C-alpha positions in Angstrom: 158.9 151.3 166.6 156.9 150.2 169.7 154.1 152.6 169.0 153.9 151.6 165.4 153.7 147.9 166.4 151.0 148.7 169.0 148.9 150.6 166.4 149.1 147.7 164.0 148.1 145.2 166.6 145.1 147.4 167.6 144.0 147.6 164.0 144.4 143.8 163.6 142.3 143.3 166.7 139.6 145.5 165.4 139.3 143.6 162.1 139.3 140.3 163.9 136.5 141.4 166.2 134.5 142.7 163.2 134.8 139.4 161.3 134.0 137.4 164.4 130.8 139.5 164.8 129.8 138.9 161.2 130.3 135.1 161.6 128.3 135.1 164.8 125.4 137.0 163.0 125.5 134.5 160.1 125.3 131.6 162.5 122.4 133.2 164.4 120.4 133.7 161.2 121.0 130.1 160.1 119.8 128.8 163.5 116.7 131.0 163.3 115.9 129.7 159.9 116.2 126.1 161.0 114.1 126.8 164.0 111.2 127.7 161.8 111.0 124.2 160.3 108.1 122.1 161.8 109.4 119.4 164.0 109.8 116.0 162.4 109.5 117.4 158.8 112.8 117.5 157.0 113.4 120.2 154.4 113.1 119.2 150.8 116.3 118.8 148.9 116.4 120.9 145.7 118.3 119.3 142.9 120.5 121.6 140.7 120.9 118.9 138.1 119.2 119.8 134.8 116.1 117.6 133.8 116.9 115.0 131.2 114.5 114.5 128.3 113.9 111.2 126.6 116.9 110.3 124.4 118.8 107.3 123.2 120.0 106.6 126.8 116.9 107.5 128.8 114.0 106.3 126.7 111.8 103.5 128.1 112.7 99.9 127.8 111.9 98.4 124.4 108.8 96.4 124.0 109.2 95.2 120.4 112.0 94.3 117.9 111.9 97.7 116.3 112.5 99.5 119.5 115.3 97.1 120.4 117.1 97.9 117.2 116.4 101.6 117.5 117.8 101.6 121.1 121.0 99.7 119.9 121.5 102.4 117.3 120.8 105.3 119.7 117.7 106.5 117.9 114.6 107.7 119.9 111.5 105.5 119.3 109.5 108.4 117.8 112.2 109.0 115.2 112.3 105.5 113.7 113.6 105.4 110.1 112.4 101.8 109.5 109.8 101.3 106.7 106.3 100.6 107.9 104.3 97.6 106.6 100.9 99.0 106.1 97.7 97.0 106.6 99.3 94.0 108.3 97.5 94.3 111.6 95.8 91.1 112.7 97.1 89.4 109.5 100.9 89.1 109.9 101.3 87.1 113.1 103.1 84.1 114.4 100.8 81.6 112.6 100.7 83.4 109.2 102.6 81.6 106.4 104.5 83.6 103.8 105.4 82.1 100.4 108.7 83.6 99.1 109.0 81.2 96.1 107.2 83.4 93.6 108.7 84.1 90.2 110.0 87.6 90.8 111.0 87.9 87.2 107.4 87.4 86.2 105.5 89.2 88.9 105.7 93.0 88.7 103.6 94.1 91.7 103.4 91.1 94.1 106.5 89.7 95.8 104.9 87.5 98.4 101.7 85.6 99.2 100.3 85.2 102.7 98.0 82.6 104.1 96.5 83.5 107.4 93.3 82.5 109.2 91.8 80.8 106.2 92.4 83.7 103.8 94.8 84.3 100.9 96.6 87.6 100.6 98.9 89.2 98.1 101.7 91.3 99.5 104.5 93.5 98.5 107.1 94.3 101.3 108.8 97.0 99.2 105.9 99.2 97.9 102.2 99.6 98.4 99.6 97.9 96.2 96.6 99.4 94.5 94.7 99.7 97.8 97.4 101.9 99.2 98.7 99.2 101.6 101.4 96.6 101.5 98.9 93.7 101.6 95.4 93.0 100.3 93.0 90.2 100.5 92.5 87.9 97.5 89.8 85.6 98.8 88.6 83.1 101.5 90.0 79.6 101.3 87.9 76.5 101.8 89.3 75.9 105.2 91.7 77.2 107.9 93.5 73.9 108.7 95.9 73.9 105.7 98.3 71.0 105.4 100.1 72.2 102.3 99.8 75.0 99.8 101.7 76.4 96.9 100.9 79.0 94.3 103.0 79.8 91.2 104.1 83.0 89.5 102.3 85.8 91.3 99.7 83.5 92.9 97.5 83.1 89.8 97.4 79.3 90.1 98.2 76.6 92.6 96.9 73.9 95.0 95.8 73.7 98.6 95.5 70.6 100.7 93.5 70.7 103.9 93.9 68.5 107.0 90.5 66.9 106.4 92.0 65.2 103.2 90.3 67.6 100.7 92.3 69.5 98.1 91.6 72.4 95.8 93.0 74.1 92.7 93.2 77.8 93.5 93.3 80.8 91.2 93.7 84.4 92.4 92.6 86.4 89.4 89.7 86.2 90.0 89.8 84.1 93.1 88.4 80.5 92.8 88.9 77.3 94.6 87.8 74.1 92.7 87.9 70.7 94.4 90.4 68.1 93.1 90.0 64.3 92.9 92.0 62.8 95.8 92.7 59.6 93.9 94.0 61.5 90.9 95.8 64.2 92.8 97.1 62.9 96.1 99.5 64.9 98.1 101.8 61.8 98.2 101.6 58.6 96.2 104.4 56.8 98.0 106.9 58.0 100.6 109.8 55.7 101.6 112.4 56.4 104.2 115.5 54.4 105.3 115.2 52.4 108.5 117.6 52.7 111.4 120.0 50.3 109.7 120.5 52.8 106.8 119.7 50.2 104.2 116.2 49.0 104.5 113.4 51.2 103.0 110.2 51.6 105.0 106.9 52.9 103.7 106.0 56.2 105.5 103.2 57.2 103.1 100.4 57.2 105.7 102.6 59.3 108.1 103.1 62.0 105.5 99.5 62.0 104.3 98.3 62.6 107.8 101.0 65.2 108.7 99.8 68.5 110.2 102.1 70.5 107.9 104.1 69.7 104.8 106.7 72.0 103.3 108.3 71.0 100.0 111.9 72.0 99.4 115.3 70.5 99.8 114.9 68.7 102.1 111.1 68.2 102.3 109.9 68.8 105.8 106.7 67.6 107.5 105.4 68.1 111.0 103.5 65.2 112.4 102.6 64.3 116.0 104.6 67.2 117.4 107.8 66.0 115.6 109.6 67.3 112.5 110.4 64.7 109.9 112.2 65.2 106.7 113.1 63.6 103.4 116.3 64.4 101.6 
């Protein structure tokens, strides 16, 4: 039993020394490899993470409303499913005015009129027009500073009042703008508003006649002197 135990211990010592030698060799190779690095220059870290392509979570920050909506829905910008409004560049902007009061039962091709930069446009936000775009120019108006405008049906007739006090009857097919008599066709004949006591009526005709913008509706709204005033 003693010889058997001695043999086993000798064999154990042999394997232990063999493994110890292998560990020492491995450490030596590692140190040699590190020694070859230039002083002061750390080795580059190599990432094992897979590269991420642009997706709903990694695409760039949105720069317009369409991209904001796409990002909220998790859709890449280049896969937008929103309809495009063709031809509106440099026409549809923050100062353009859109008339949505057309008779949609009468008009078959036009569902909106647009006034921008002294020009009148017909538009259809659902389908393209004869020019292959969603908007097309009808004609140039008598001025750019428009106080009030309204055209009926599909824009075939209406009136435009400018800030210089002039007014015109407008037709779109074909486009014409004929001056109107101010005395016979004023924008307002008389405008009265209640005073602060809620009982006395005050004459505000001049204020409305000189307003920068007038929008008829319920209530009627005018913009004058940087303030919004209205009549119910």
